[in-house]
N, CA, C and O atoms as a DFTB+ gen file, in Angstrom:
840 C
 N C O
     1  1     144.790     155.042     118.346
     2  2     144.387     154.227     117.202
     3  2     142.865     154.267     117.080
     4  3     142.158     154.094     118.073
     5  1     142.359     154.494     115.870
     6  2     140.919     154.621     115.663
     7  2     140.220     153.296     115.925
     8  3     140.806     152.224     115.781
     9  1     138.957     153.395     116.312
    10  2     138.158     152.194     116.536
    11  2     138.070     151.364     115.262
    12  3     137.948     151.912     114.166
    13  1     138.133     150.029     115.409
    14  2     137.998     149.097     114.289
    15  2     139.082     149.272     113.220
    16  3     138.878     148.892     112.067
    17  1     140.254     149.855     113.602
    18  2     141.310     150.085     112.611
    19  2     141.743     148.779     111.960
    20  3     141.854     148.709     110.736
    21  1     141.996     147.718     112.777
    22  2     142.481     146.457     112.235
    23  2     141.441     145.805     111.328
    24  3     141.775     145.237     110.288
    25  1     140.170     145.896     111.739
    26  2     139.108     145.304     110.914
    27  2     139.000     146.017     109.570
    28  3     138.849     145.378     108.530
    29  1     139.079     147.366     109.601
    30  2     138.997     148.128     108.358
    31  2     140.203     147.852     107.470
    32  3     140.080     147.745     106.250
    33  1     141.383     147.738     108.106
    34  2     142.604     147.481     107.343
    35  2     142.539     146.092     106.696
    36  3     142.996     145.909     105.568
    37  1     141.971     145.118     107.413
    38  2     141.801     143.760     106.872
    39  2     140.914     143.801     105.636
    40  3     141.201     143.156     104.627
    41  1     139.830     144.572     105.730
    42  2     138.906     144.666     104.603
    43  2     139.579     145.298     103.392
    44  3     139.317     144.890     102.260
    45  1     140.441     146.287     103.609
    46  2     141.137     146.949     102.506
    47  2     142.085     146.002     101.792
    48  3     142.211     146.045     100.568
    49  1     142.753     145.145     102.558
    50  2     143.766     144.256     101.989
    51  2     143.151     142.995     101.396
    52  3     143.502     142.591     100.288
    53  1     142.240     142.379     102.127
    54  2     141.725     141.070     101.720
    55  2     140.293     141.111     101.169
    56  3     139.785     140.105     100.676
    57  1     139.661     142.262     101.255
    58  2     138.267     142.332     100.825
    59  2     137.351     142.095     102.006
    60  3     137.718     141.433     102.977
    61  1     136.154     142.644     101.909
    62  2     135.218     142.565     103.030
    63  2     134.779     141.133     103.256
    64  3     134.456     140.417     102.309
    65  1     134.767     140.720     104.504
    66  2     134.348     139.364     104.864
    67  2     132.845     139.228     104.700
    68  3     132.072     140.126     105.034
    69  1     132.462     138.082     104.179
    70  2     131.032     137.795     104.006
    71  2     130.645     136.661     104.934
    72  3     131.217     135.572     104.879
    73  1     129.682     136.924     105.775
    74  2     129.202     135.906     106.706
    75  2     127.828     135.443     106.246
    76  3     126.884     136.230     106.182
    77  1     127.729     134.157     105.926
    78  2     126.458     133.601     105.474
    79  2     125.760     132.927     106.645
    80  3     126.292     131.997     107.250
    81  1     124.585     133.399     106.949
    82  2     123.821     132.845     108.059
    83  2     122.719     131.957     107.514
    84  3     121.917     132.386     106.685
    85  1     122.681     130.711     107.983
    86  2     121.649     129.778     107.539
    87  2     120.321     130.137     108.183
    88  3     120.219     130.305     109.398
    89  1     119.306     130.250     107.334
    90  2     117.968     130.563     107.824
    91  2     117.031     129.427     107.443
    92  3     116.867     129.138     106.257
    93  1     116.414     128.778     108.424
    94  2     115.476     127.703     108.144
    95  2     116.127     126.475     107.562
    96  3     117.319     126.239     107.759
    97  1     115.339     125.687     106.837
    98  2     115.813     124.446     106.253
    99  2     116.103     124.644     104.773
   100  3     115.444     125.444     104.110
   101  1     117.078     123.925     104.260
   102  2     117.329     123.969     102.831
   103  2     116.278     123.136     102.113
   104  3     115.611     122.302     102.725
   105  1     116.134     123.367     100.814
   106  2     115.178     122.595     100.032
   107  2     115.533     121.114     100.059
   108  3     114.641     120.271     100.157
   109  1     116.812     120.782      99.975
   110  2     117.232     119.376     100.022
   111  2     116.805     118.715     101.329
   112  3     116.367     117.564     101.331
   113  1     116.933     119.438     102.434
   114  2     116.533     118.886     103.734
   115  2     115.030     118.629     103.774
   116  3     114.586     117.586     104.256
   117  1     114.253     119.575     103.271
   118  2     112.806     119.413     103.273
   119  2     112.382     118.257     102.375
   120  3     111.503     117.475     102.736
   121  1     113.012     118.151     101.198
   122  2     112.672     117.070     100.275
   123  2     113.004     115.706     100.872
   124  3     112.242     114.753     100.709
   125  1     114.128     115.611     101.556
   126  2     114.535     114.342     102.150
   127  2     113.589     113.931     103.275
   128  3     113.283     112.749     103.431
   129  1     113.129     114.896     104.050
   130  2     112.234     114.609     105.171
   131  2     110.784     114.415     104.733
   132  3     109.960     113.914     105.499
   133  1     110.477     114.815     103.495
   134  2     109.106     114.749     103.006
   135  2     108.780     113.354     102.479
   136  3     108.836     113.106     101.274
   137  1     108.443     112.456     103.383
   138  2     108.137     111.074     103.024
   139  2     106.658     110.772     103.292
   140  3     106.045     111.344     104.194
   141  1     106.107     109.870     102.494
   142  2     104.706     109.462     102.668
   143  2     104.559     108.718     103.996
   144  3     105.083     107.617     104.165
   145  1     103.844     109.330     104.924
   146  2     103.750     108.814     106.288
   147  2     102.362     108.231     106.544
   148  3     101.344     108.884     106.311
   149  1     102.342     106.985     107.029
   150  2     101.069     106.305     107.260
   151  2     100.755     106.111     108.743
   152  3      99.637     105.726     109.085
   153  1     101.712     106.370     109.623
   154  2     101.497     106.228     111.052
   155  2     101.759     107.536     111.785
   156  3     102.784     108.179     111.558
   157  1     100.831     107.938     112.671
   158  2     100.914     109.241     113.322
   159  2     100.739     109.142     114.831
   160  3     100.191     108.165     115.343
   161  1     101.209     110.160     115.530
   162  2     101.101     110.231     116.973
   163  2      99.750     110.832     117.355
   164  3      99.443     111.973     117.010
   165  1      98.956     110.049     118.068
   166  2      97.620     110.482     118.442
   167  2      97.640     111.665     119.412
   168  3      96.704     112.464     119.442
   169  1      98.710     111.773     120.203
   170  2      98.744     112.830     121.214
   171  2      98.909     114.218     120.602
   172  3      98.650     115.225     121.262
   173  1      99.339     114.273     119.342
   174  2      99.468     115.576     118.681
   175  2      98.215     115.830     117.848
   176  3      97.926     115.102     116.899
   177  1      97.477     116.872     118.217
   178  2      96.229     117.194     117.526
   179  2      96.472     118.316     116.516
   180  3      96.909     119.407     116.883
   181  1      96.188     118.041     115.257
   182  2      96.342     119.045     114.209
   183  2      95.078     119.902     114.170
   184  3      93.981     119.393     113.939
   185  1      95.240     121.195     114.395
   186  2      94.102     122.112     114.432
   187  2      93.750     122.612     113.031
   188  3      94.523     122.454     112.086
   189  1      92.595     123.203     112.921
   190  2      92.182     123.806     111.649
   191  2      93.125     124.933     111.254
   192  3      93.384     125.141     110.069
   193  1      93.637     125.658     112.239
   194  2      94.561     126.754     111.953
   195  2      95.846     126.235     111.306
   196  3      96.369     126.860     110.382
   197  1      96.357     125.100     111.783
   198  2      97.551     124.518     111.165
   199  2      97.260     124.095     109.728
   200  3      98.098     124.279     108.845
   201  1      96.088     123.536     109.490
   202  2      95.716     123.154     108.126
   203  2      95.617     124.379     107.231
   204  3      96.007     124.326     106.065
   205  1      95.103     125.476     107.759
   206  2      95.020     126.720     106.982
   207  2      96.404     127.209     106.585
   208  3      96.603     127.681     105.465
   209  1      97.366     127.095     107.505
   210  2      98.738     127.515     107.189
   211  2      99.306     126.687     106.051
   212  3     100.033     127.203     105.202
   213  1      98.976     125.407     106.032
   214  2      99.461     124.532     104.962
   215  2      98.800     124.896     103.638
   216  3      99.474     124.997     102.612
   217  1      97.489     125.092     103.657
   218  2      96.754     125.420     102.428
   219  2      97.149     126.795     101.885
   220  3      97.009     127.047     100.689
   221  1      97.635     127.675     102.742
   222  2      97.965     129.043     102.322
   223  2      99.022     129.098     101.217
   224  3      99.122     130.103     100.513
   225  1      99.810     128.031     101.056
   226  2     100.823     128.044      99.992
   227  2     100.165     128.163      98.627
   228  3     100.797     128.612      97.670
   229  1      98.901     127.766      98.529
   230  2      98.214     127.797      97.239
   231  2      97.906     129.210      96.762
   232  3      97.496     129.397      95.617
   233  1      98.094     130.194      97.611
   234  2      97.919     131.586      97.189
   235  2      99.180     132.145      96.562
   236  3      99.209     133.299      96.135
   237  1     100.239     131.316      96.506
   238  2     101.518     131.793      95.979
   239  2     102.083     130.943      94.846
   240  3     102.874     131.440      94.044
   241  1     101.694     129.667      94.764
   242  2     102.309     128.768      93.784
   243  2     101.729     128.987      92.389
   244  3     100.722     129.674      92.215
   245  1     102.397     128.380      91.393
   246  2     101.953     128.500      90.015
   247  2     100.644     127.774      89.762
   248  3     100.217     126.926      90.545
   249  1     100.008     128.135      88.625
   250  2      98.751     127.500      88.228
   251  2      98.637     127.586      86.713
   252  3      98.896     128.636      86.125
   253  1      98.244     126.473      86.074
   254  2      98.124     126.453      84.626
   255  2      97.165     127.519      84.117
   256  3      95.996     127.544      84.500
   257  1      97.667     128.411      83.244
   258  2      96.877     129.540      82.723
   259  2      96.321     130.413      83.844
   260  3      95.404     131.206      83.629
   261  1      96.879     130.260      85.030
   262  2      96.458     131.002      86.230
   263  2      94.965     130.838      86.522
   264  3      94.317     131.760      87.018
   265  1      94.431     129.665      86.211
   266  2      92.997     129.427      86.437
   267  2      92.678     129.242      87.913
   268  3      91.588     129.598      88.361
   269  1      93.622     128.685      88.678
   270  2      93.445     128.487      90.116
   271  2      92.131     127.746      90.407
   272  3      91.214     128.281      91.031
   273  1      92.078     126.502      89.934
   274  2      90.834     125.728      89.975
   275  2      90.669     124.865      91.222
   276  3      89.629     124.225      91.382
   277  1      91.649     124.829      92.098
   278  2      91.575     123.937      93.259
   279  2      90.895     124.615      94.451
   280  3      91.068     125.810      94.693
   281  1      90.114     123.813      95.188
   282  2      89.458     124.273      96.409
   283  2      89.714     123.227      97.495
   284  3      89.967     122.063      97.184
   285  1      89.651     123.629      98.751
   286  2      90.133     122.776      99.829
   287  2      89.137     122.696     100.990
   288  3      88.627     123.709     101.469
   289  1      88.879     121.464     101.425
   290  2      88.040     121.223     102.597
   291  2      88.933     120.755     103.731
   292  3      89.650     119.764     103.594
   293  1      88.893     121.470     104.858
   294  2      89.738     121.134     106.006
   295  2      88.958     120.253     106.977
   296  3      87.843     120.587     107.377
   297  1      89.559     119.128     107.347
   298  2      88.899     118.175     108.236
   299  2      89.815     117.848     109.410
   300  3      90.964     117.457     109.206
   301  1      89.326     118.003     110.623
   302  2      90.100     117.705     111.824
   303  2      89.468     116.542     112.581
   304  3      88.461     115.973     112.158
   305  1      90.079     116.207     113.704
   306  2      89.575     115.116     114.549
   307  2      88.112     115.328     114.910
   308  3      87.338     114.373     114.981
   309  1      87.737     116.581     115.136
   310  2      86.383     116.879     115.603
   311  2      85.416     117.232     114.488
   312  3      84.245     117.496     114.759
   313  1      85.870     117.245     113.244
   314  2      84.976     117.689     112.162
   315  2      84.863     116.660     111.033
   316  3      84.662     117.020     109.873
   317  1      84.993     115.380     111.383
   318  2      84.724     114.352     110.389
   319  2      85.880     113.479     109.974
   320  3      85.826     112.852     108.916
   321  1      86.927     113.418     110.778
   322  2      88.074     112.571     110.432
   323  2      87.658     111.114     110.250
   324  3      88.180     110.420     109.378
   325  1      86.724     110.656     111.068
   326  2      86.276     109.267     110.973
   327  2      85.625     108.978     109.630
   328  3      85.748     107.871     109.106
   329  1      84.931     109.965     109.067
   330  2      84.289     109.802     107.765
   331  2      85.324     109.655     106.647
   332  3      85.119     108.914     105.686
   333  1      86.434     110.374     106.794
   334  2      87.495     110.255     105.788
   335  2      88.164     108.891     105.897
   336  3      88.365     108.207     104.894
   337  1      88.506     108.502     107.120
   338  2      89.236     107.248     107.330
   339  2      88.505     106.036     106.775
   340  3      89.137     105.126     106.238
   341  1      87.209     106.013     106.896
   342  2      86.465     104.840     106.442
   343  2      86.312     104.780     104.922
   344  3      85.766     103.820     104.379
   345  1      86.803     105.824     104.242
   346  2      86.649     105.867     102.790
   347  2      87.966     106.022     102.030
   348  3      87.954     106.350     100.844
   349  1      89.102     105.791     102.698
   350  2      90.396     105.875     102.020
   351  2      91.174     104.581     102.218
   352  3      90.889     103.800     103.125
   353  1      92.170     104.369     101.343
   354  2      93.047     103.211     101.441
   355  2      94.488     103.686     101.511
   356  3      94.886     104.601     100.791
   357  1      95.274     103.055     102.390
   358  2      96.679     103.425     102.569
   359  2      97.561     102.175     102.562
   360  3      97.132     101.101     102.984
   361  1      98.784     102.326     102.083
   362  2      99.743     101.230     102.128
   363  2      99.387     100.056     101.243
   364  3      99.560      98.904     101.642
   365  1      98.885     100.333     100.033
   366  2      98.456      99.255      99.143
   367  2      99.606      98.330      98.735
   368  3      99.378      97.161      98.421
   369  1     100.832      98.844      98.741
   370  2     101.980      98.030      98.335
   371  2     102.434      97.074      99.442
   372  3     103.258      96.191      99.204
   373  1     101.896      97.254     100.651
   374  2     102.228      96.367     101.774
   375  2     100.924      95.856     102.405
   376  3     100.670      96.116     103.581
   377  1     100.103      95.139     101.643
   378  2      98.790      94.725     102.139
   379  2      98.849      93.834     103.366
   380  3      97.912      93.814     104.164
   381  1      99.952      93.090     103.528
   382  2     100.053      92.177     104.667
   383  2     100.181      92.911     106.003
   384  3      99.941      92.327     107.059
   385  1     100.562      94.202     105.956
   386  2     100.737      94.970     107.190
   387  2      99.451      95.664     107.643
   388  3      99.337      96.071     108.799
   389  1      98.498      95.797     106.741
   390  2      97.229      96.460     107.062
   391  2      97.462      97.856     107.651
   392  3      96.961      98.187     108.725
   393  1      98.234      98.661     106.919
   394  2      98.544     100.022     107.369
   395  2      97.331     100.936     107.204
   396  3      96.521     100.752     106.295
   397  1      97.214     101.934     108.108
   398  2      98.083     102.200     109.264
   399  2      97.773     101.244     110.415
   400  3      96.681     100.682     110.494
   401  1      98.748     101.071     111.301
   402  2      98.532     100.212     112.457
   403  2      97.475     100.835     113.370
   404  3      97.382     102.060     113.452
   405  1      96.682     100.017     114.053
   406  2      95.663     100.548     114.972
   407  2      96.265     101.525     115.974
   408  3      97.298     101.248     116.584
   409  1      95.613     102.664     116.135
   410  2      96.089     103.671     117.066
   411  2      97.057     104.655     116.466
   412  3      97.533     105.550     117.165
   413  1      97.371     104.517     115.160
   414  2      98.300     105.448     114.508
   415  2      97.667     106.118     113.287
   416  3      98.371     106.704     112.465
   417  1      96.355     106.033     113.170
   418  2      95.679     106.595     112.008
   419  2      95.778     108.125     111.987
   420  3      95.783     108.755     113.045
   421  1      95.857     108.723     110.804
   422  2      95.823     110.191     110.725
   423  2      94.452     110.700     111.122
   424  3      93.447     110.015     110.931
   425  1      94.412     111.919     111.683
   426  2      93.137     112.478     112.135
   427  2      92.924     113.903     111.636
   428  3      92.073     114.628     112.151
   429  1      93.698     114.298     110.633
   430  2      93.500     115.607     110.007
   431  2      93.728     115.437     108.507
   432  3      94.642     114.735     108.074
   433  1      92.876     116.097     107.729
   434  2      92.919     115.889     106.288
   435  2      92.621     117.188     105.539
   436  3      91.891     118.057     106.016
   437  1      93.208     117.284     104.361
   438  2      92.868     118.354     103.424
   439  2      92.307     117.664     102.184
   440  3      93.038     117.007     101.444
   441  1      91.001     117.821     101.967
   442  2      90.381     117.243     100.781
   443  2      90.504     118.259      99.656
   444  3      89.998     119.377      99.759
   445  1      91.177     117.865      98.582
   446  2      91.403     118.780      97.464
   447  2      90.345     118.534      96.395
   448  3      90.173     117.408      95.927
   449  1      89.646     119.584      96.017
   450  2      88.611     119.502      94.987
   451  2      89.018     120.358      93.791
   452  3      89.845     121.262      93.909
   453  1      88.430     120.059      92.656
   454  2      88.713     120.822      91.437
   455  2      87.414     121.311      90.834
   456  3      86.476     120.537      90.645
   457  1      87.360     122.601      90.531
   458  2      86.176     123.162      89.886
   459  2      86.156     122.812      88.399
   460  3      85.163     123.049      87.710
   461  1      87.272     122.239      87.906
   462  2      87.381     121.897      86.490
   463  2      87.539     120.401      86.270
   464  3      88.028     119.976      85.223
   465  1      87.128     119.598      87.247
   466  2      87.283     118.156      87.107
   467  2      88.742     117.754      87.104
   468  3      89.553     118.316      87.841
   469  1      89.077     116.770      86.264
   470  2      90.465     116.296      86.217
   471  2      91.071     116.496      84.831
   472  3      91.724     115.598      84.300
   473  1      90.854     117.681      84.242
   474  2      91.479     117.964      82.954
   475  2      92.986     118.142      83.142
   476  3      93.473     118.188      84.272
   477  1      93.714     118.241      82.045
   478  2      95.178     118.220      82.088
   479  2      95.759     119.310      82.990
   480  3      96.609     119.036      83.838
   481  1      95.297     120.543      82.802
   482  2      95.855     121.647      83.588
   483  2      95.507     121.505      85.064
   484  3      96.311     121.846      85.932
   485  1      94.308     121.002      85.346
   486  2      93.916     120.819      86.746
   487  2      94.807     119.787      87.422
   488  3      95.151     119.937      88.595
   489  1      95.187     118.734      86.688
   490  2      96.051     117.704      87.264
   491  2      97.467     118.235      87.494
   492  3      98.127     117.861      88.464
   493  1      97.923     119.105      86.600
   494  2      99.239     119.733      86.811
   495  2      99.196     120.591      88.069
   496  3     100.108     120.541      88.894
   497  1      98.133     121.377      88.212
   498  2      97.960     122.189      89.424
   499  2      97.914     121.310      90.667
   500  3      98.484     121.651      91.703
   501  1      97.232     120.178      90.554
   502  2      97.089     119.273      91.700
   503  2      98.443     118.774      92.177
   504  3      98.716     118.768      93.378
   505  1      99.294     118.356      91.243
   506  2     100.624     117.876      91.620
   507  2     101.442     118.947      92.321
   508  3     102.071     118.687      93.346
   509  1     101.432     120.158      91.763
   510  2     102.182     121.261      92.373
   511  2     101.648     121.578      93.765
   512  3     102.413     121.821      94.698
   513  1     100.323     121.573      93.888
   514  2      99.702     121.911      95.165
   515  2     100.035     120.888      96.243
   516  3     100.442     121.256      97.345
   517  1      99.868     119.616      95.934
   518  2     100.112     118.569      96.925
   519  2     101.569     118.549      97.386
   520  3     101.847     118.414      98.578
   521  1     102.496     118.683      96.436
   522  2     103.912     118.671      96.800
   523  2     104.265     119.884      97.660
   524  3     104.977     119.758      98.657
   525  1     103.768     121.052      97.273
   526  2     104.106     122.267      98.018
   527  2     103.482     122.245      99.408
   528  3     104.123     122.652     100.378
   529  1     102.240     121.775      99.518
   530  2     101.617     121.674     100.845
   531  2     102.371     120.683     101.724
   532  3     102.527     120.907     102.924
   533  1     102.839     119.590     101.129
   534  2     103.600     118.604     101.903
   535  2     104.901     119.204     102.415
   536  3     105.295     118.959     103.555
   537  1     105.568     119.989     101.576
   538  2     106.819     120.632     102.001
   539  2     106.563     121.654     103.101
   540  3     107.358     121.772     104.033
   541  1     105.464     122.392     103.003
   542  2     105.134     123.335     104.067
   543  2     104.879     122.594     105.380
   544  3     105.312     123.039     106.443
   545  1     104.176     121.466     105.303
   546  2     103.898     120.683     106.500
   547  2     105.198     120.208     107.146
   548  3     105.355     120.291     108.364
   549  1     106.128     119.713     106.332
   550  2     107.422     119.258     106.846
   551  2     108.168     120.418     107.496
   552  3     108.781     120.255     108.552
   553  1     108.115     121.579     106.869
   554  2     108.754     122.770     107.425
   555  2     108.182     123.092     108.805
   556  3     108.887     123.624     109.664
   557  1     106.915     122.772     109.016
   558  2     106.226     123.037     110.284
   559  2     106.433     121.903     111.287
   560  3     105.893     121.954     112.393
   561  1     107.208     120.879     110.917
   562  2     107.446     119.759     111.825
   563  2     106.399     118.683     111.743
   564  3     106.306     117.842     112.636
   565  1     105.592     118.690     110.670
   566  2     104.541     117.703     110.493
   567  2     104.882     116.763     109.342
   568  3     105.924     116.897     108.700
   569  1     103.998     115.824     109.096
   570  2     104.197     114.849     108.023
   571  2     102.887     114.670     107.273
   572  3     101.819     115.020     107.776
   573  1     102.978     114.126     106.072
   574  2     101.779     114.002     105.246
   575  2     101.762     112.690     104.466
   576  3     102.756     111.966     104.393
   577  1     100.609     112.416     103.896
   578  2     100.451     111.303     102.967
   579  2      99.448     111.732     101.904
   580  3      98.331     112.138     102.227
   581  1      99.842     111.644     100.644
   582  2      98.940     111.948      99.542
   583  2      98.143     110.690      99.220
   584  3      98.723     109.643      98.931
   585  1      96.829     110.787      99.267
   586  2      95.958     109.644      99.024
   587  2      95.149     109.873      97.745
   588  3      94.440     110.870      97.609
   589  1      95.274     108.928      96.817
   590  2      94.480     108.986      95.597
   591  2      93.444     107.887      95.545
   592  3      92.526     107.920      94.725
   593  1      93.600     106.895      96.440
   594  2      92.661     105.766      96.489
   595  2      91.604     106.028      97.550
   596  3      91.813     105.743      98.729
   597  1      90.477     106.567      97.128
   598  2      89.389     106.836      98.072
   599  2      88.063     106.832      97.319
   600  3      88.030     106.967      96.096
   601  1      86.992     106.677      98.049
   602  2      85.660     106.644      97.479
   603  2      85.176     108.082      97.253
   604  3      84.723     108.752      98.181
   605  1      85.281     108.535      96.012
   606  2      84.951     109.927      95.708
   607  2      83.488     110.245      95.978
   608  3      83.165     111.316      96.492
   609  1      82.619     109.330      95.638
   610  2      81.192     109.566      95.815
   611  2      80.847     109.743      97.292
   612  3      80.144     110.685      97.658
   613  1      81.337     108.848      98.130
   614  2      81.008     108.911      99.557
   615  2      81.671     110.100     100.242
   616  3      81.069     110.719     101.119
   617  1      82.907     110.429      99.851
   618  2      83.578     111.603     100.426
   619  2      82.813     112.868     100.055
   620  3      82.601     113.743     100.895
   621  1      82.412     112.956      98.824
   622  2      81.674     114.155      98.390
   623  2      80.348     114.270      99.131
   624  3      79.951     115.362      99.539
   625  1      79.668     113.146      99.304
   626  2      78.388     113.157     100.015
   627  2      78.562     113.464     101.501
   628  3      77.782     114.219     102.081
   629  1      79.592     112.872     102.113
   630  2      79.800     113.030     103.557
   631  2      80.051     114.478     103.949
   632  3      79.665     114.904     105.037
   633  1      80.706     115.249     103.053
   634  2      81.051     116.630     103.390
   635  2      80.301     117.647     102.534
   636  3      80.627     118.835     102.540
   637  1      79.297     117.175     101.799
   638  2      78.476     118.057     100.954
   639  2      79.346     118.970     100.090
   640  3      79.137     120.182     100.035
   641  1      80.310     118.372      99.429
   642  2      81.256     119.135      98.629
   643  2      80.613     119.601      97.323
   644  3      79.960     118.808      96.644
   645  1      80.785     120.872      96.963
   646  2      80.187     121.382      95.723
   647  2      80.970     120.993      94.470
   648  3      80.476     121.126      93.351
   649  1      82.214     120.503      94.675
   650  2      83.056     120.127      93.548
   651  2      83.614     118.716      93.752
   652  3      83.586     118.166      94.853
   653  1      84.121     118.150      92.650
   654  2      84.644     116.785      92.698
   655  2      85.942     116.711      93.496
   656  3      86.866     117.474      93.214
   657  1      86.045     115.824      94.478
   658  2      87.328     115.634      95.181
   659  2      88.296     114.859      94.290
   660  3      87.929     113.853      93.683
   661  1      89.528     115.340      94.222
   662  2      90.520     114.699      93.338
   663  2      91.697     114.112      94.106
   664  3      92.453     113.319      93.546
   665  1      91.872     114.477      95.365
   666  2      92.951     113.922      96.196
   667  2      92.696     114.292      97.649
   668  3      91.956     115.229      97.948
   669  1      93.317     113.545      98.536
   670  2      93.233     113.839      99.967
   671  2      94.643     113.849     100.547
   672  3      95.435     112.943     100.285
   673  1      94.949     114.867     101.329
   674  2      96.248     114.958     101.992
   675  2      96.056     114.706     103.481
   676  3      95.396     115.486     104.167
   677  1      96.633     113.614     103.981
   678  2      96.616     113.333     105.418
   679  2      97.713     114.162     106.083
   680  3      98.797     114.322     105.522
   681  1      97.437     114.682     107.264
   682  2      98.403     115.531     107.963
   683  2      98.478     115.125     109.430
   684  3      97.455     114.869     110.064
   685  1      99.691     115.066     109.963
   686  2      99.848     114.749     111.384
   687  2     101.309     114.742     111.778
   688  3     102.189     115.053     110.976
   689  1     101.550     114.383     113.021
   690  2     102.914     114.254     113.542
   691  2     103.313     112.790     113.396
   692  3     102.842     111.934     114.145
   693  1     104.174     112.509     112.436
   694  2     104.523     111.130     112.134
   695  2     105.313     110.436     113.235
   696  3     106.024     111.073     114.012
   697  1     105.168     109.094     113.283
   698  2     105.953     108.304     114.229
   699  2     106.686     107.172     113.511
   700  3     106.917     106.109     114.086
   701  1     107.048     107.410     112.248
   702  2     107.741     106.405     111.453
   703  2     109.159     106.856     111.111
   704  3     109.463     108.049     111.104
   705  1     110.020     105.878     110.828
   706  2     111.398     106.152     110.423
   707  2     111.571     105.763     108.961
   708  3     111.050     104.744     108.509
   709  1     112.317     106.601     108.223
   710  2     112.483     106.388     106.792
   711  2     113.958     106.412     106.397
   712  3     114.784     107.061     107.040
   713  1     114.256     105.698     105.339
   714  2     115.574     105.779     104.720
   715  2     115.408     105.687     103.215
   716  3     114.655     104.849     102.719
   717  1     116.116     106.554     102.481
   718  2     116.124     106.492     101.030
   719  2     117.166     105.478     100.579
   720  3     118.261     105.407     101.136
   721  1     116.813     104.696      99.567
   722  2     117.710     103.667      99.052
   723  2     118.006     103.958      97.583
   724  3     117.090     103.909      96.763
   725  1     119.259     104.261      97.224
   726  2     119.577     104.507      95.820
   727  2     119.482     103.229      94.993
   728  3     120.012     102.188      95.382
   729  1     118.808     103.314      93.860
   730  2     118.691     102.169      92.960
   731  2     119.001     102.619      91.538
   732  3     119.062     103.813      91.248
   733  1     119.195     101.634      90.650
   734  2     119.432     101.926      89.239
   735  2     118.188     101.615      88.428
   736  3     117.314     100.864      88.861
   737  1     118.124     102.204      87.251
   738  2     116.985     101.981      86.366
   739  2     116.825     100.480      86.113
   740  3     117.800      99.782      85.831
   741  1     115.599      99.997      86.215
   742  2     115.335      98.575      86.012
   743  2     115.200      97.799      87.307
   744  3     114.662      96.691      87.306
   745  1     115.687      98.368      88.438
   746  2     115.524      97.704      89.733
   747  2     114.151      98.017      90.313
   748  3     113.483      98.952      89.870
   749  1     113.738      97.249      91.285
   750  2     112.410      97.410      91.862
   751  2     112.251      98.772      92.542
   752  3     113.124      99.222      93.284
   753  1     111.118      99.410      92.270
   754  2     110.795     100.689      92.891
   755  2     109.935     100.508      94.140
   756  3     109.607     101.490      94.805
   757  1     109.570      99.285      94.466
   758  2     108.645      99.023      95.569
   759  2     109.261      99.385      96.923
   760  3     110.376      98.971      97.242
   761  1     108.523     100.158      97.706
   762  2     108.999     100.462      99.055
   763  2     108.763      99.244      99.948
   764  3     107.914      98.401      99.655
   765  1     109.526      99.163     101.041
   766  2     109.429      98.009     101.925
   767  2     109.823      98.412     103.341
   768  3     110.356      99.499     103.567
   769  1     109.547      97.506     104.303
   770  2     109.876      97.770     105.702
   771  2     110.703      96.637     106.282
   772  3     110.523      95.466     105.948
   773  1     111.615      97.025     107.159
   774  2     112.464      96.045     107.828
   775  2     112.877      96.602     109.180
   776  3     113.441      97.693     109.261
   777  1     112.598      95.855     110.241
   778  2     112.953      96.279     111.601
   779  2     112.427      97.666     111.942
   780  3     113.110      98.464     112.585
   781  1     111.207      97.940     111.503
   782  2     110.566      99.199     111.854
   783  2     110.960     100.389     111.003
   784  3     110.494     101.501     111.249
   785  1     111.807     100.182     110.010
   786  2     112.234     101.280     109.134
   787  2     111.582     101.116     107.767
   788  3     111.559     100.023     107.202
   789  1     111.058     102.212     107.249
   790  2     110.410     102.218     105.939
   791  2     111.450     102.652     104.897
   792  3     111.949     103.777     104.941
   793  1     111.768     101.762     103.974
   794  2     112.792     102.035     102.965
   795  2     112.135     102.458     101.649
   796  3     111.203     101.817     101.165
   797  1     112.651     103.559     101.086
   798  2     112.073     104.122      99.869
   799  2     113.129     104.161      98.760
   800  3     114.039     104.988      98.817
   801  1     113.029     103.286      97.757
   802  2     114.004     103.295      96.652
   803  2     113.840     104.557      95.780
   804  3     112.721     104.982      95.492
   805  1     114.960     105.136      95.373
   806  2     114.963     106.294      94.483
   807  2     116.050     106.092      93.416
   808  3     117.205     105.814      93.741
   809  1     115.670     106.234      92.154
   810  2     116.614     106.054      91.047
   811  2     117.688     107.135      91.107
   812  3     117.374     108.307      91.316
   813  1     118.951     106.756      90.926
   814  2     120.073     107.689      91.032
   815  2     120.052     108.705      89.896
   816  3     119.470     108.461      88.840
   817  1     120.689     109.834      90.125
   818  2     120.662     110.965      89.192
   819  2     121.126     110.579      87.795
   820  3     120.474     110.929      86.811
   821  1     122.242     109.862      87.691
   822  2     122.776     109.537      86.380
   823  2     121.802     108.726      85.533
   824  3     121.839     108.802      84.305
   825  1     120.935     107.953      86.175
   826  2     120.003     107.095      85.443
   827  2     118.715     107.816      85.027
   828  3     117.943     107.273      84.236
   829  1     118.469     109.016      85.539
   830  2     117.260     109.718      85.132
   831  2     117.563     110.855      84.156
   832  3     116.652     111.523      83.667
   833  1     118.846     111.068      83.877
   834  2     119.228     112.094      82.894
   835  2     119.441     111.439      81.545
   836  3     120.233     110.503      81.432
   837  1     118.747     111.916      80.516
   838  2     118.866     111.344      79.174
   839  2     120.085     111.922      78.451
   840  3     120.353     111.561      77.305
């Protein structure tokens, strides 16, 4: 009997078997894990090389009119993290908690600047960039927080930035737990914490489709 006779005969009768091998994480998994993280593990040090890997997605993503107006300043524990921390605000919706808790502050940042200010196309690029960088970070086992509340003048001066900073992405190894909470249109969108878990309300699919 020839080698693989039964396997070949099976393929003739039933069609060739297709084996699907899962590679990496699915987009749904990355999106679910991609939560705004305000507390990080100090023992994990984010290097400049890791930040470069995250920023590298910007060489592939879309850009309005392909202008590619965003520029990035990488900041680590040893290159000015303290200057960033003293000029940003986190957890504004939970002021009573004074987030981040002492000893859990992020110590690596990507300061995003725009050569075109904050015009419409630049803001569209900014949203795509921040989301894609956050997903890359999650894929790498890290966590992020997009910060829009910061002192632009002092950040620009502290790092001698040639362009206006428009957002800051905090990067680190998170130490927080999250759960998504399905809600309906009209219910509160405010995130909250209970027993150490950060709950994030998300409007259900049927309510966001017109």
